[in-house]
C-alpha positions as CSV (number, residue, x, y, z in Angstrom):
1,Q,38.7,-104.2,166.8
2,V,37.9,-100.6,165.8
3,L,35.4,-99.6,163.1
4,D,34.5,-96.1,161.7
5,T,31.0,-94.7,162.3
6,R,29.3,-91.5,161.5
7,A,26.0,-90.3,163.0
8,V,24.7,-93.7,164.0
9,Q,23.3,-94.9,167.4
10,V,24.7,-98.4,168.2
11,S,22.5,-100.4,170.6
12,K,24.1,-103.9,170.5
13,V,27.1,-105.8,169.1
14,T,27.4,-109.6,168.9
15,V,30.3,-111.7,167.7
16,N,29.4,-115.2,166.6
17,G,26.1,-114.8,168.5
18,Q,27.7,-113.7,171.8
19,D,27.2,-110.3,173.3
20,A,30.3,-108.1,172.9
21,K,31.3,-105.0,174.8
22,F,31.5,-101.8,172.7
23,V,32.3,-98.1,173.1
24,L,31.7,-95.3,170.7
25,G,34.7,-92.9,171.0
26,E,34.7,-89.2,170.8
27,K,33.2,-87.6,167.7
28,H,35.7,-86.1,165.3
29,S,34.5,-83.3,163.0
30,F,35.0,-85.1,159.7
31,K,36.1,-88.6,160.6
32,G,33.0,-89.6,162.7
33,S,33.4,-91.7,165.8
34,P,35.4,-94.9,166.3
35,L,33.4,-97.9,167.4
36,E,35.7,-100.1,169.6
37,I,34.5,-103.7,169.9
38,T,35.9,-106.1,172.5
39,F,35.4,-109.6,171.4
40,P,33.8,-112.0,174.0
41,F,36.5,-114.6,173.3
42,E,40.1,-114.7,172.0
43,L,40.2,-114.9,168.2
44,R,42.6,-117.5,167.0
45,R,44.6,-117.2,163.8
46,G,42.4,-118.3,160.8
47,Q,39.2,-118.2,162.9
48,E,36.3,-116.4,161.3
49,A,34.1,-114.1,163.3
50,I,30.6,-112.8,162.4
51,V,30.1,-109.4,163.8
52,E,26.5,-108.1,164.0
53,I,25.9,-104.5,164.9
54,S,22.4,-103.2,165.8
55,F,22.1,-99.5,165.0
56,E,19.9,-96.7,164.0
57,S,21.0,-94.4,161.2
58,S,20.1,-90.7,160.7
59,P,20.1,-88.3,157.7
60,K,23.6,-87.3,158.8
61,S,24.9,-90.9,158.3
62,S,26.7,-89.9,155.1
63,A,28.0,-93.3,154.2
64,L,24.5,-94.8,154.5
65,Q,21.9,-94.1,151.9
66,W,18.3,-95.1,151.5
67,F,16.1,-96.0,148.5
68,S,12.4,-95.2,149.2
69,P,10.0,-98.1,148.6
70,E,9.1,-96.5,145.2
71,Q,12.7,-96.8,144.1
72,T,13.0,-100.5,144.7
73,S,11.9,-103.3,142.4
74,G,9.2,-104.6,144.7
75,K,7.9,-101.1,145.6
76,K,7.0,-102.2,149.1
77,H,10.0,-101.7,151.4
78,P,12.8,-99.2,151.7
79,F,16.4,-100.4,151.0
80,L,19.5,-99.3,152.9
81,F,22.9,-99.5,151.2
82,S,26.5,-98.4,152.0
83,Q,29.1,-96.9,149.8
84,C,31.8,-98.1,152.1
85,Q,34.0,-101.0,151.4
86,V,34.2,-104.2,153.5
87,E,37.4,-104.7,155.4
88,W,38.4,-108.2,156.3
89,I,40.3,-108.3,159.6
90,H,42.6,-111.3,160.1
91,A,44.1,-112.2,163.5
């Protein structure tokens, strides 16, 4: 599976709780870098997979934006949100 990334450092990927191999491809000037994930098992038709990606963002991560603690309702913790849309991948 291939996902788009931009200015993030990926440290770990799991699929259904199992470690998955991943490679960040070459950076493209405006598209970012492809994140290619190799599932640790064969995905069957209709099977759901939960993909968890551990990463660090940066100010250059244009699709990721932060609210400071003062901007949130609880005023205690920052909040990360994405303006990207979820894509459902079916085998």
